[in-house]
N, CA, C and O atoms as CSV, one atom per row, in Angstrom:
chain,resi,resn,atom,element,x,y,z
A,1,UNK,N,N,0.847,-1.181,0.000
A,1,UNK,CA,C,0.000,0.000,0.000
A,1,UNK,C,C,0.886,1.234,0.000
A,1,UNK,O,O,1.807,1.336,0.810
A,2,UNK,N,N,0.617,2.175,-0.902
A,2,UNK,CA,C,1.407,3.406,-0.936
A,2,UNK,C,C,0.929,4.347,0.156
A,2,UNK,O,O,-0.177,4.206,0.678
A,3,UNK,N,N,1.784,5.313,0.497
A,3,UNK,CA,C,1.418,6.276,1.531
A,3,UNK,C,C,0.166,7.042,1.127
A,3,UNK,O,O,-0.639,7.398,1.988
A,4,UNK,N,N,-0.016,7.307,-0.176
A,4,UNK,CA,C,-1.171,8.051,-0.639
A,4,UNK,C,C,-2.472,7.328,-0.395
A,4,UNK,O,O,-3.504,7.977,-0.223
A,5,UNK,N,N,-2.466,6.019,-0.372
A,5,UNK,CA,C,-3.679,5.258,-0.116
A,5,UNK,C,C,-4.069,5.328,1.354
A,5,UNK,O,O,-5.200,4.984,1.699
A,6,UNK,N,N,-3.186,5.755,2.213
A,6,UNK,CA,C,-3.491,5.847,3.639
A,6,UNK,C,C,-4.259,7.110,3.985
A,6,UNK,O,O,-4.804,7.200,5.085
A,7,UNK,N,N,-4.326,8.094,3.088
A,7,UNK,CA,C,-5.078,9.317,3.369
A,7,UNK,C,C,-6.563,8.994,3.330
A,7,UNK,O,O,-7.057,8.481,2.326
A,8,UNK,N,N,-7.277,9.286,4.405
A,8,UNK,CA,C,-8.716,9.058,4.434
A,8,UNK,C,C,-9.423,10.019,3.482
A,8,UNK,O,O,-10.418,9.657,2.855
A,9,UNK,N,N,-8.916,11.228,3.376
A,9,UNK,CA,C,-9.500,12.261,2.525
A,9,UNK,C,C,-8.452,12.633,1.478
A,9,UNK,O,O,-7.392,13.149,1.834
A,10,UNK,N,N,-8.719,12.386,0.214
A,10,UNK,CA,C,-7.740,12.609,-0.858
A,10,UNK,C,C,-7.703,14.057,-1.337
A,10,UNK,O,O,-6.906,14.379,-2.218
A,11,UNK,N,N,-8.533,14.936,-0.790
A,11,UNK,CA,C,-8.556,16.326,-1.230
A,11,UNK,C,C,-7.195,16.962,-0.963
A,11,UNK,O,O,-6.681,16.895,0.153
A,12,UNK,N,N,-6.617,17.576,-1.988
A,12,UNK,CA,C,-5.338,18.259,-1.866
A,12,UNK,C,C,-4.121,17.360,-1.945
A,12,UNK,O,O,-2.997,17.853,-1.858
A,13,UNK,N,N,-4.304,16.066,-2.107
A,13,UNK,CA,C,-3.169,15.138,-2.146
A,13,UNK,C,C,-2.534,15.176,-3.530
A,13,UNK,O,O,-3.213,15.012,-4.544
A,14,UNK,N,N,-1.230,15.393,-3.556
A,14,UNK,CA,C,-0.443,15.465,-4.781
A,14,UNK,C,C,0.532,14.297,-4.786
A,14,UNK,O,O,1.182,14.014,-3.780
A,15,UNK,N,N,0.628,13.625,-5.920
A,15,UNK,CA,C,1.587,12.531,-6.074
A,15,UNK,C,C,2.841,13.101,-6.733
A,15,UNK,O,O,2.786,13.607,-7.854
A,16,UNK,N,N,3.960,13.016,-6.035
A,16,UNK,CA,C,5.230,13.482,-6.583
A,16,UNK,C,C,5.684,12.536,-7.695
A,16,UNK,O,O,5.214,11.400,-7.758
A,17,UNK,N,N,6.586,12.979,-8.570
A,17,UNK,CA,C,7.007,12.135,-9.693
A,17,UNK,C,C,7.498,10.746,-9.292
A,17,UNK,O,O,7.278,9.781,-10.024
A,18,UNK,N,N,8.153,10.632,-8.151
A,18,UNK,CA,C,8.664,9.340,-7.708
A,18,UNK,C,C,7.640,8.478,-6.986
A,18,UNK,O,O,7.948,7.351,-6.596
A,19,UNK,N,N,6.420,8.993,-6.800
A,19,UNK,CA,C,5.351,8.201,-6.211
A,19,UNK,C,C,4.946,8.550,-4.798
A,19,UNK,O,O,3.889,8.107,-4.349
A,20,UNK,N,N,5.738,9.321,-4.076
A,20,UNK,CA,C,5.344,9.726,-2.723
A,20,UNK,C,C,4.197,10.725,-2.823
A,20,UNK,O,O,4.037,11.400,-3.840
A,21,UNK,N,N,3.399,10.813,-1.758
A,21,UNK,CA,C,2.279,11.746,-1.754
A,21,UNK,C,C,2.452,12.782,-0.659
A,21,UNK,O,O,3.033,12.516,0.393
A,22,UNK,N,N,1.930,13.975,-0.936
A,22,UNK,CA,C,1.938,15.082,0.008
A,22,UNK,C,C,0.594,15.787,-0.130
A,22,UNK,O,O,0.073,15.935,-1.236
A,23,UNK,N,N,0.043,16.216,0.988
A,23,UNK,CA,C,-1.232,16.932,0.951
A,23,UNK,C,C,-1.012,18.428,1.161
A,23,UNK,O,O,-0.288,18.835,2.069
A,24,UNK,N,N,-1.634,19.232,0.325
A,24,UNK,CA,C,-1.667,20.673,0.510
A,24,UNK,C,C,-3.044,21.065,1.016
A,24,UNK,O,O,-4.046,20.464,0.630
A,25,UNK,N,N,-3.097,22.079,1.885
A,25,UNK,CA,C,-4.394,22.519,2.402
A,25,UNK,C,C,-4.301,23.901,3.017
A,25,UNK,O,O,-3.215,24.436,3.239
A,26,UNK,N,N,-5.476,24.470,3.287
A,26,UNK,CA,C,-5.570,25.710,4.065
A,26,UNK,C,C,-5.297,25.357,5.518
A,26,UNK,O,O,-5.726,24.309,6.001
A,27,UNK,N,N,-4.590,26.225,6.206
A,27,UNK,CA,C,-4.210,25.950,7.591
A,27,UNK,C,C,-5.422,25.793,8.503
A,27,UNK,O,O,-5.385,24.987,9.432
A,28,UNK,N,N,-6.480,26.533,8.263
A,28,UNK,CA,C,-7.639,26.478,9.153
A,28,UNK,C,C,-8.677,25.452,8.719
A,28,UNK,O,O,-9.671,25.253,9.417
A,29,UNK,N,N,-8.466,24.801,7.588
A,29,UNK,CA,C,-9.428,23.805,7.106
A,29,UNK,C,C,-9.346,22.542,7.956
A,29,UNK,O,O,-8.255,22.122,8.339
A,30,UNK,N,N,-10.479,21.944,8.247
A,30,UNK,CA,C,-10.434,20.664,8.963
A,30,UNK,C,C,-9.664,19.637,8.127
A,30,UNK,O,O,-9.761,19.627,6.900
A,31,UNK,N,N,-8.923,18.800,8.783
A,31,UNK,CA,C,-8.096,17.852,8.041
A,31,UNK,C,C,-8.078,16.498,8.729
A,31,UNK,O,O,-8.173,16.388,9.951
A,32,UNK,N,N,-7.953,15.479,7.901
A,32,UNK,CA,C,-7.703,14.158,8.465
A,32,UNK,C,C,-6.270,14.173,8.996
A,32,UNK,O,O,-5.442,14.934,8.494
A,33,UNK,N,N,-5.966,13.365,9.982
A,33,UNK,CA,C,-4.638,13.411,10.596
A,33,UNK,C,C,-3.506,13.139,9.609
A,33,UNK,O,O,-3.645,12.379,8.650
A,34,UNK,N,N,-2.396,13.787,9.887
A,34,UNK,CA,C,-1.158,13.573,9.134
A,34,UNK,C,C,-0.111,13.063,10.118
A,34,UNK,O,O,-0.346,13.011,11.325
A,35,UNK,N,N,1.041,12.690,9.583
A,35,UNK,CA,C,2.160,12.289,10.432
A,35,UNK,C,C,3.127,13.443,10.665
A,35,UNK,O,O,3.871,13.458,11.646
A,36,UNK,N,N,3.107,14.421,9.739
A,36,UNK,CA,C,4.024,15.559,9.815
A,36,UNK,C,C,3.448,16.696,8.988
A,36,UNK,O,O,2.852,16.463,7.936
A,37,UNK,N,N,3.623,17.925,9.459
A,37,UNK,CA,C,3.124,19.095,8.730
A,37,UNK,C,C,4.205,20.152,8.611
A,37,UNK,O,O,4.989,20.376,9.533
A,38,UNK,N,N,4.227,20.798,7.450
A,38,UNK,CA,C,4.997,22.027,7.264
A,38,UNK,C,C,3.978,23.153,7.309
A,38,UNK,O,O,3.072,23.208,6.478
A,39,UNK,N,N,4.123,24.048,8.270
A,39,UNK,CA,C,3.214,25.175,8.414
A,39,UNK,C,C,3.907,26.417,7.885
A,39,UNK,O,O,5.001,26.764,8.329
A,40,UNK,N,N,3.268,27.083,6.936
A,40,UNK,CA,C,3.891,28.205,6.244
A,40,UNK,C,C,3.285,29.541,6.636
A,40,UNK,O,O,3.551,30.552,5.986
A,41,UNK,N,N,2.479,29.565,7.682
A,41,UNK,CA,C,1.828,30.789,8.131
A,41,UNK,C,C,1.540,30.666,9.622
A,41,UNK,O,O,1.461,29.559,10.154
A,42,UNK,N,N,1.383,31.796,10.292
A,42,UNK,CA,C,0.947,31.730,11.686
A,42,UNK,C,C,-0.465,31.143,11.739
A,42,UNK,O,O,-1.236,31.272,10.788
A,43,UNK,N,N,-0.781,30.519,12.823
A,43,UNK,CA,C,-2.117,29.963,12.968
A,43,UNK,C,C,-2.114,28.745,13.845
A,43,UNK,O,O,-1.141,28.464,14.545
A,44,UNK,N,N,-3.221,28.018,13.802
A,44,UNK,CA,C,-3.348,26.850,14.677
A,44,UNK,C,C,-2.306,25.784,14.371
A,44,UNK,O,O,-1.873,25.614,13.231
A,45,UNK,N,N,-1.925,25.085,15.401
A,45,UNK,CA,C,-0.962,23.993,15.225
A,45,UNK,C,C,-1.693,22.664,15.339
A,45,UNK,O,O,-2.599,22.516,16.160
A,46,UNK,N,N,-1.306,21.709,14.527
A,46,UNK,CA,C,-1.973,20.408,14.581
A,46,UNK,C,C,-1.487,19.596,15.782
A,46,UNK,O,O,-0.453,19.909,16.371
A,47,UNK,N,N,-2.234,18.557,16.138
A,47,UNK,CA,C,-1.792,17.712,17.248
A,47,UNK,C,C,-0.682,16.733,16.852
A,47,UNK,O,O,-0.152,16.024,17.708
A,48,UNK,N,N,-0.324,16.689,15.557
A,48,UNK,CA,C,0.757,15.809,15.100
A,48,UNK,C,C,2.032,16.637,14.939
A,48,UNK,O,O,1.954,17.865,14.946
A,49,UNK,N,N,3.196,16.015,14.795
A,49,UNK,CA,C,4.460,16.752,14.662
A,49,UNK,C,C,4.424,17.724,13.478
A,49,UNK,O,O,3.836,17.442,12.434
A,50,UNK,N,N,5.063,18.860,13.673
A,50,UNK,CA,C,5.081,19.871,12.619
A,50,UNK,C,C,6.356,20.694,12.705
A,50,UNK,O,O,7.099,20.654,13.686
A,51,UNK,N,N,6.567,21.434,11.642
A,51,UNK,CA,C,7.669,22.383,11.580
A,51,UNK,C,C,7.126,23.637,10.902
A,51,UNK,O,O,6.476,23.554,9.859
A,52,UNK,N,N,7.393,24.790,11.495
A,52,UNK,CA,C,6.893,26.047,10.949
A,52,UNK,C,C,8.019,26.773,10.218
A,52,UNK,O,O,9.131,26.903,10.728
A,53,UNK,N,N,7.705,27.240,9.014
A,53,UNK,CA,C,8.639,28.035,8.220
A,53,UNK,C,C,8.149,29.481,8.238
A,53,UNK,O,O,6.970,29.741,7.999
A,54,UNK,N,N,9.046,30.417,8.520
A,54,UNK,CA,C,8.667,31.843,8.441
A,54,UNK,C,C,8.592,32.215,6.958
A,54,UNK,O,O,9.607,32.288,6.265
A,55,UNK,N,N,7.357,32.447,6.492
A,55,UNK,CA,C,7.131,32.671,5.063
A,55,UNK,C,C,6.011,33.700,4.915
A,55,UNK,O,O,4.838,33.333,4.964
A,56,UNK,N,N,6.344,34.974,4.735
A,56,UNK,CA,C,5.310,36.005,4.607
A,56,UNK,C,C,4.405,35.759,3.389
A,56,UNK,O,O,4.847,35.268,2.350
A,57,UNK,N,N,3.136,36.114,3.556
A,57,UNK,CA,C,2.157,35.939,2.488
A,57,UNK,C,C,2.611,36.656,1.220
A,57,UNK,O,O,3.078,37.793,1.283
A,58,UNK,N,N,2.476,36.005,0.082
A,58,UNK,CA,C,2.831,36.501,-1.255
A,58,UNK,C,C,4.335,36.667,-1.474
A,58,UNK,O,O,4.746,37.188,-2.510
A,59,UNK,N,N,5.152,36.240,-0.533
A,59,UNK,CA,C,6.600,36.402,-0.661
A,59,UNK,C,C,7.281,35.037,-0.692
A,59,UNK,O,O,6.660,34.025,-1.017
A,60,UNK,N,N,8.561,35.028,-0.350
A,60,UNK,CA,C,9.355,33.800,-0.273
A,60,UNK,C,C,9.782,33.612,1.183
A,60,UNK,O,O,9.626,34.532,1.986
A,61,UNK,N,N,10.307,32.462,1.533
A,61,UNK,CA,C,10.691,32.235,2.936
A,61,UNK,C,C,11.676,33.284,3.452
A,61,UNK,O,O,12.581,33.718,2.739
A,62,UNK,N,N,11.474,33.676,4.704
A,62,UNK,CA,C,12.368,34.654,5.340
A,62,UNK,C,C,13.773,34.100,5.505
A,62,UNK,O,O,14.750,34.842,5.403
A,63,UNK,N,N,13.883,32.805,5.760
A,63,UNK,CA,C,15.175,32.146,5.912
A,63,UNK,C,C,15.226,31.003,4.892
A,63,UNK,O,O,14.799,29.887,5.191
A,64,UNK,N,N,15.751,31.277,3.680
A,64,UNK,CA,C,15.742,30.253,2.626
A,64,UNK,C,C,16.444,28.951,3.007
A,64,UNK,O,O,15.996,27.875,2.610
A,65,UNK,N,N,17.527,29.028,3.762
A,65,UNK,CA,C,18.247,27.814,4.154
A,65,UNK,C,C,17.390,26.951,5.081
A,65,UNK,O,O,17.345,25.731,4.925
A,66,UNK,N,N,16.715,27.577,6.038
A,66,UNK,CA,C,15.833,26.835,6.934
A,66,UNK,C,C,14.659,26.245,6.155
A,66,UNK,O,O,14.262,25.106,6.397
A,67,UNK,N,N,14.110,27.013,5.227
A,67,UNK,CA,C,12.990,26.523,4.417
A,67,UNK,C,C,13.407,25.309,3.590
A,67,UNK,O,O,12.675,24.321,3.521
A,68,UNK,N,N,14.564,25.380,2.973
A,68,UNK,CA,C,15.034,24.256,2.161
A,68,UNK,C,C,15.282,23.027,3.039
A,68,UNK,O,O,14.987,21.902,2.634
A,69,UNK,N,N,15.820,23.242,4.232
A,69,UNK,CA,C,16.024,22.135,5.161
A,69,UNK,C,C,14.679,21.505,5.552
A,69,UNK,O,O,14.562,20.281,5.600
A,70,UNK,N,N,13.681,22.324,5.826
A,70,UNK,CA,C,12.354,21.822,6.193
A,70,UNK,C,C,11.700,21.096,5.024
A,70,UNK,O,O,11.073,20.054,5.215
A,71,UNK,N,N,11.839,21.632,3.822
A,71,UNK,CA,C,11.290,20.971,2.639
A,71,UNK,C,C,11.964,19.625,2.398
A,71,UNK,O,O,11.301,18.652,2.041
A,72,UNK,N,N,13.263,19.568,2.588
A,72,UNK,CA,C,13.973,18.290,2.439
A,72,UNK,C,C,13.510,17.286,3.492
A,72,UNK,O,O,13.373,16.098,3.199
A,73,UNK,N,N,13.266,17.761,4.720
A,73,UNK,CA,C,12.749,16.872,5.757
A,73,UNK,C,C,11.373,16.333,5.360
A,73,UNK,O,O,11.109,15.138,5.497
A,74,UNK,N,N,10.503,17.208,4.871
A,74,UNK,CA,C,9.174,16.768,4.444
A,74,UNK,C,C,9.283,15.758,3.302
A,74,UNK,O,O,8.566,14.758,3.288
A,75,UNK,N,N,10.168,16.013,2.356
A,75,UNK,CA,C,10.371,15.108,1.217
A,75,UNK,C,C,10.829,13.729,1.706
A,75,UNK,O,O,10.312,12.701,1.270
A,76,UNK,N,N,11.808,13.726,2.621
A,76,UNK,CA,C,12.305,12.445,3.169
A,76,UNK,C,C,11.193,11.697,3.903
A,76,UNK,O,O,11.047,10.485,3.743
A,77,UNK,N,N,10.420,12.409,4.696
A,77,UNK,CA,C,9.336,11.776,5.446
A,77,UNK,C,C,8.277,11.206,4.505
A,77,UNK,O,O,7.753,10.118,4.745
A,78,UNK,N,N,7.963,11.934,3.439
A,78,UNK,CA,C,6.970,11.435,2.472
A,78,UNK,C,C,7.455,10.137,1.848
A,78,UNK,O,O,6.673,9.203,1.672
A,79,UNK,N,N,8.735,10.070,1.513
A,79,UNK,CA,C,9.276,8.844,0.911
A,79,UNK,C,C,9.496,7.729,1.926
A,79,UNK,O,O,9.715,6.577,1.549
A,80,UNK,N,N,9.439,8.068,3.209
A,80,UNK,CA,C,9.498,7.039,4.248
A,80,UNK,C,C,8.103,6.483,4.536
A,80,UNK,O,O,7.938,5.630,5.408
A,81,UNK,N,N,7.097,6.971,3.795
A,81,UNK,CA,C,5.735,6.469,3.959
A,81,UNK,C,C,4.878,7.266,4.914
A,81,UNK,O,O,3.750,6.866,5.202
A,82,UNK,N,N,5.384,8.393,5.419
A,82,UNK,CA,C,4.582,9.215,6.317
A,82,UNK,C,C,3.588,10.068,5.527
A,82,UNK,O,O,3.832,10.418,4.372
A,83,UNK,N,N,2.476,10.392,6.163
A,83,UNK,CA,C,1.502,11.317,5.575
A,83,UNK,C,C,1.972,12.725,5.906
A,83,UNK,O,O,1.878,13.173,7.049
A,84,UNK,N,N,2.478,13.417,4.889
A,84,UNK,CA,C,3.046,14.756,5.048
A,84,UNK,C,C,2.080,15.760,4.438
A,84,UNK,O,O,1.542,15.546,3.352
A,85,UNK,N,N,1.869,16.858,5.156
A,85,UNK,CA,C,1.031,17.922,4.616
A,85,UNK,C,C,1.772,19.243,4.662
A,85,UNK,O,O,2.689,19.439,5.459
A,86,UNK,N,N,1.348,20.155,3.776
A,86,UNK,CA,C,1.891,21.506,3.685
A,86,UNK,C,C,0.689,22.437,3.768
A,86,UNK,O,O,-0.298,22.238,3.058
A,87,UNK,N,N,0.761,23.453,4.630
A,87,UNK,CA,C,-0.405,24.318,4.810
A,87,UNK,C,C,0.002,25.771,5.037
A,87,UNK,O,O,0.971,26.061,5.738
A,88,UNK,N,N,-0.762,26.671,4.429
A,88,UNK,CA,C,-0.647,28.103,4.694
A,88,UNK,C,C,-2.059,28.651,4.873
A,88,UNK,O,O,-3.024,27.887,4.861
A,89,UNK,N,N,-2.187,29.945,5.036
A,89,UNK,CA,C,-3.498,30.519,5.329
A,89,UNK,C,C,-4.531,30.207,4.250
A,89,UNK,O,O,-5.620,29.721,4.553
A,90,UNK,N,N,-4.191,30.485,2.989
A,90,UNK,CA,C,-5.146,30.260,1.910
A,90,UNK,C,C,-5.000,28.918,1.215
A,90,UNK,O,O,-5.918,28.463,0.533
A,91,UNK,N,N,-3.847,28.283,1.388
A,91,UNK,CA,C,-3.618,26.981,0.776
A,91,UNK,C,C,-3.291,27.034,-0.700
A,91,UNK,O,O,-3.390,26.015,-1.383
A,92,UNK,N,N,-2.897,28.212,-1.225
A,92,UNK,CA,C,-2.641,28.343,-2.664
A,92,UNK,C,C,-1.216,28.810,-2.958
A,92,UNK,O,O,-0.431,28.061,-3.539
A,93,UNK,N,N,-0.875,30.031,-2.566
A,93,UNK,CA,C,0.411,30.621,-2.941
A,93,UNK,C,C,1.612,29.976,-2.293
A,93,UNK,O,O,2.438,29.367,-2.973
A,94,UNK,N,N,1.715,30.105,-0.983
A,94,UNK,CA,C,2.850,29.510,-0.280
A,94,UNK,C,C,2.794,27.991,-0.335
A,94,UNK,O,O,3.811,27.332,-0.551
A,95,UNK,N,N,1.597,27.436,-0.138
A,95,UNK,CA,C,1.458,25.979,-0.199
A,95,UNK,C,C,1.818,25.473,-1.584
A,95,UNK,O,O,2.554,24.495,-1.715
A,96,UNK,N,N,1.308,26.127,-2.617
A,96,UNK,CA,C,1.631,25.730,-3.990
A,96,UNK,C,C,3.109,25.847,-4.283
A,96,UNK,O,O,3.683,24.993,-4.959
A,97,UNK,N,N,3.733,26.907,-3.773
A,97,UNK,CA,C,5.170,27.090,-3.978
A,97,UNK,C,C,5.953,25.987,-3.279
A,97,UNK,O,O,6.916,25.460,-3.836
A,98,UNK,N,N,5.547,25.634,-2.062
A,98,UNK,CA,C,6.227,24.559,-1.337
A,98,UNK,C,C,6.037,23.216,-2.040
A,98,UNK,O,O,6.974,22.422,-2.120
A,99,UNK,N,N,4.831,22.954,-2.549
A,99,UNK,CA,C,4.606,21.706,-3.292
A,99,UNK,C,C,5.444,21.675,-4.565
A,99,UNK,O,O,5.991,20.633,-4.926
A,100,UNK,N,N,5.546,22.812,-5.243
A,100,UNK,CA,C,6.405,22.891,-6.435
A,100,UNK,C,C,7.865,22.653,-6.049
A,100,UNK,O,O,8.599,21.992,-6.784
A,101,UNK,N,N,8.287,23.184,-4.906
A,101,UNK,CA,C,9.658,22.961,-4.437
A,101,UNK,C,C,9.898,21.479,-4.153
A,101,UNK,O,O,10.968,20.955,-4.464
A,102,UNK,N,N,8.920,20.807,-3.571
A,102,UNK,CA,C,9.057,19.363,-3.343
A,102,UNK,C,C,9.180,18.622,-4.667
A,102,UNK,O,O,9.928,17.650,-4.771
A,103,UNK,N,N,8.449,19.077,-5.676
A,103,UNK,CA,C,8.555,18.457,-7.004
A,103,UNK,C,C,9.954,18.658,-7.578
A,103,UNK,O,O,10.503,17.749,-8.201
A,104,UNK,N,N,10.536,19.838,-7.376
A,104,UNK,CA,C,11.902,20.098,-7.842
A,104,UNK,C,C,12.870,19.170,-7.112
A,104,UNK,O,O,13.758,18.586,-7.733
A,105,UNK,N,N,12.704,19.033,-5.800
A,105,UNK,CA,C,13.568,18.119,-5.049
A,105,UNK,C,C,13.407,16.682,-5.549
A,105,UNK,O,O,14.310,15.859,-5.404
A,106,UNK,N,N,12.253,16.396,-6.135
A,106,UNK,CA,C,11.958,15.051,-6.629
A,106,UNK,C,C,12.325,14.865,-8.096
A,106,UNK,O,O,12.081,13.800,-8.665
A,107,UNK,N,N,12.907,15.890,-8.713
A,107,UNK,CA,C,13.406,15.725,-10.070
A,107,UNK,C,C,12.742,16.551,-11.152
A,107,UNK,O,O,13.206,16.536,-12.292
A,108,UNK,N,N,11.677,17.271,-10.845
A,108,UNK,CA,C,11.055,18.143,-11.844
A,108,UNK,C,C,12.006,19.324,-12.098
A,108,UNK,O,O,12.548,19.903,-11.157
A,109,UNK,N,N,12.201,19.669,-13.354
A,109,UNK,CA,C,13.059,20.809,-13.687
A,109,UNK,C,C,12.457,22.079,-13.084
A,109,UNK,O,O,11.246,22.282,-13.170
A,110,UNK,N,N,13.278,22.935,-12.475
A,110,UNK,CA,C,12.746,24.138,-11.834
A,110,UNK,C,C,11.840,24.971,-12.747
A,110,UNK,O,O,10.840,25.522,-12.286
A,111,UNK,N,N,12.180,25.067,-14.036
A,111,UNK,CA,C,11.349,25.869,-14.949
A,111,UNK,C,C,10.012,25.191,-15.261
A,111,UNK,O,O,9.117,25.827,-15.817
A,112,UNK,N,N,9.867,23.913,-14.910
A,112,UNK,CA,C,8.607,23.188,-15.117
A,112,UNK,C,C,7.785,23.048,-13.829
A,112,UNK,O,O,6.671,22.526,-13.864
A,113,UNK,N,N,8.319,23.505,-12.706
A,113,UNK,CA,C,7.661,23.289,-11.411
A,113,UNK,C,C,6.314,23.998,-11.301
A,113,UNK,O,O,5.375,23.439,-10.735
A,114,UNK,N,N,6.200,25.206,-11.825
A,114,UNK,CA,C,4.930,25.938,-11.715
A,114,UNK,C,C,3.840,25.256,-12.540
A,114,UNK,O,O,2.772,24.976,-11.997
A,115,UNK,N,N,4.062,24.973,-13.834
A,115,UNK,CA,C,3.004,24.260,-14.556
A,115,UNK,C,C,2.701,22.891,-13.947
A,115,UNK,O,O,1.549,22.455,-13.949
A,116,UNK,N,N,3.718,22.216,-13.430
A,116,UNK,CA,C,3.523,20.914,-12.819
A,116,UNK,C,C,2.551,21.015,-11.644
A,116,UNK,O,O,1.585,20.254,-11.582
A,117,UNK,N,N,2.788,21.942,-10.709
A,117,UNK,CA,C,1.942,22.040,-9.517
A,117,UNK,C,C,0.565,22.605,-9.860
A,117,UNK,O,O,-0.425,22.230,-9.232
A,118,UNK,N,N,0.486,23.497,-10.843
A,118,UNK,CA,C,-0.822,24.026,-11.229
A,118,UNK,C,C,-1.696,22.947,-11.860
A,118,UNK,O,O,-2.916,22.972,-11.698
A,119,UNK,N,N,-1.103,22.017,-12.563
A,119,UNK,CA,C,-1.871,20.931,-13.180
A,119,UNK,C,C,-2.314,19.894,-12.146
A,119,UNK,O,O,-3.320,19.216,-12.355
A,120,UNK,N,N,-1.590,19.758,-11.049
A,120,UNK,CA,C,-1.868,18.681,-10.098
A,120,UNK,C,C,-2.472,19.127,-8.779
A,120,UNK,O,O,-3.039,18.317,-8.046
A,121,UNK,N,N,-2.350,20.438,-8.468
A,121,UNK,CA,C,-2.831,20.898,-7.162
A,121,UNK,C,C,-3.868,22.015,-7.280
A,121,UNK,O,O,-5.023,21.838,-6.894
A,122,UNK,N,N,-3.455,23.157,-7.811
A,122,UNK,CA,C,-4.362,24.302,-7.899
A,122,UNK,C,C,-3.932,25.170,-9.076
A,122,UNK,O,O,-2.739,25.426,-9.241
A,123,UNK,N,N,-4.878,25.632,-9.902
A,123,UNK,CA,C,-4.509,26.404,-11.098
A,123,UNK,C,C,-3.853,27.760,-10.810
A,123,UNK,O,O,-3.250,28.352,-11.705
A,124,UNK,N,N,-3.964,28.258,-9.567
A,124,UNK,CA,C,-3.320,29.530,-9.221
A,124,UNK,C,C,-2.140,29.343,-8.267
A,124,UNK,O,O,-1.633,30.319,-7.714
A,125,UNK,N,N,-1.701,28.103,-8.071
A,125,UNK,CA,C,-0.560,27.851,-7.180
A,125,UNK,C,C,0.651,28.645,-7.660
A,125,UNK,O,O,0.850,28.836,-8.860
A,126,UNK,N,N,1.445,29.097,-6.717
A,126,UNK,CA,C,2.637,29.934,-6.978
A,126,UNK,C,C,2.138,31.256,-7.553
A,126,UNK,O,O,2.047,31.425,-8.769
A,127,UNK,N,N,1.817,32.186,-6.664
A,127,UNK,CA,C,1.080,33.387,-7.049
A,127,UNK,C,C,1.924,34.561,-7.539
A,127,UNK,O,O,1.404,35.425,-8.244
A,128,UNK,N,N,3.193,34.617,-7.191
A,128,UNK,CA,C,3.949,35.832,-7.493
A,128,UNK,C,C,5.209,35.554,-8.307
A,128,UNK,O,O,5.724,34.436,-8.311
A,129,UNK,N,N,5.696,36.580,-8.991
A,129,UNK,CA,C,6.934,36.406,-9.769
A,129,UNK,C,C,8.128,36.029,-8.895
A,129,UNK,O,O,8.987,35.263,-9.332
A,130,UNK,N,N,8.199,36.549,-7.673
A,130,UNK,CA,C,9.351,36.242,-6.823
A,130,UNK,C,C,9.267,34.822,-6.304
A,130,UNK,O,O,10.306,34.214,-6.045
A,131,UNK,N,N,8.060,34.256,-6.137
A,131,UNK,CA,C,7.950,32.838,-5.790
A,131,UNK,C,C,8.440,31.968,-6.951
A,131,UNK,O,O,9.122,30.967,-6.732
A,132,UNK,N,N,8.094,32.349,-8.184
A,132,UNK,CA,C,8.574,31.604,-9.359
A,132,UNK,C,C,10.097,31.702,-9.467
A,132,UNK,O,O,10.762,30.709,-9.764
A,133,UNK,N,N,10.643,32.871,-9.231
A,133,UNK,CA,C,12.105,33.052,-9.286
A,133,UNK,C,C,12.786,32.225,-8.198
A,133,UNK,O,O,13.830,31.624,-8.450
A,134,UNK,N,N,12.215,32.185,-6.995
A,134,UNK,CA,C,12.785,31.383,-5.907
A,134,UNK,C,C,12.835,29.912,-6.303
A,134,UNK,O,O,13.824,29.230,-6.033
A,135,UNK,N,N,11.773,29.417,-6.945
A,135,UNK,CA,C,11.753,28.028,-7.394
A,135,UNK,C,C,12.841,27.747,-8.427
A,135,UNK,O,O,13.472,26.690,-8.396
A,136,UNK,N,N,13.059,28.685,-9.334
A,136,UNK,CA,C,14.079,28.479,-10.376
A,136,UNK,C,C,15.485,28.383,-9.774
A,136,UNK,O,O,16.386,27.823,-10.398
A,137,UNK,N,N,15.675,28.914,-8.585
A,137,UNK,CA,C,16.996,28.893,-7.949
A,137,UNK,C,C,17.182,27.730,-6.968
A,137,UNK,O,O,18.241,27.581,-6.358
A,138,UNK,N,N,16.154,26.923,-6.831
A,138,UNK,CA,C,16.215,25.793,-5.897
A,138,UNK,C,C,17.160,24.703,-6.370
A,138,UNK,O,O,17.392,24.550,-7.569
A,139,UNK,N,N,17.691,23.968,-5.454
A,139,UNK,CA,C,18.446,22.713,-5.644
A,139,UNK,C,C,19.225,22.426,-4.433
A,139,UNK,O,O,19.932,21.420,-4.377
């Protein structure tokens, strides 16, 4: 059984190119339990383990090195079979950018990350030019 089949609610679940799954969502939306969360905005904390990234709305992470470390941790956990989720206030811009970053870590070319995440998660994911530029510089 893949990790993606363990999600009770498939809403927001994205399958990375290598087969691991990650769920994107709004931070305040009710959610089925996860094993680990990346929180990209201030707000409620889940009862499961999480890591918060300082990431202002419509911008890029305040500490890019910490953000990349957290994204790599989420990627590793997803491939270890854990249910990993990524959440921000609206569940589109920062969440979409983080999901696109996970796709880049998984082998998607940085210049293809935005169309990739928009086709699989949300058509407006990655909302700003500086978020797109940040993705192009990832690795």
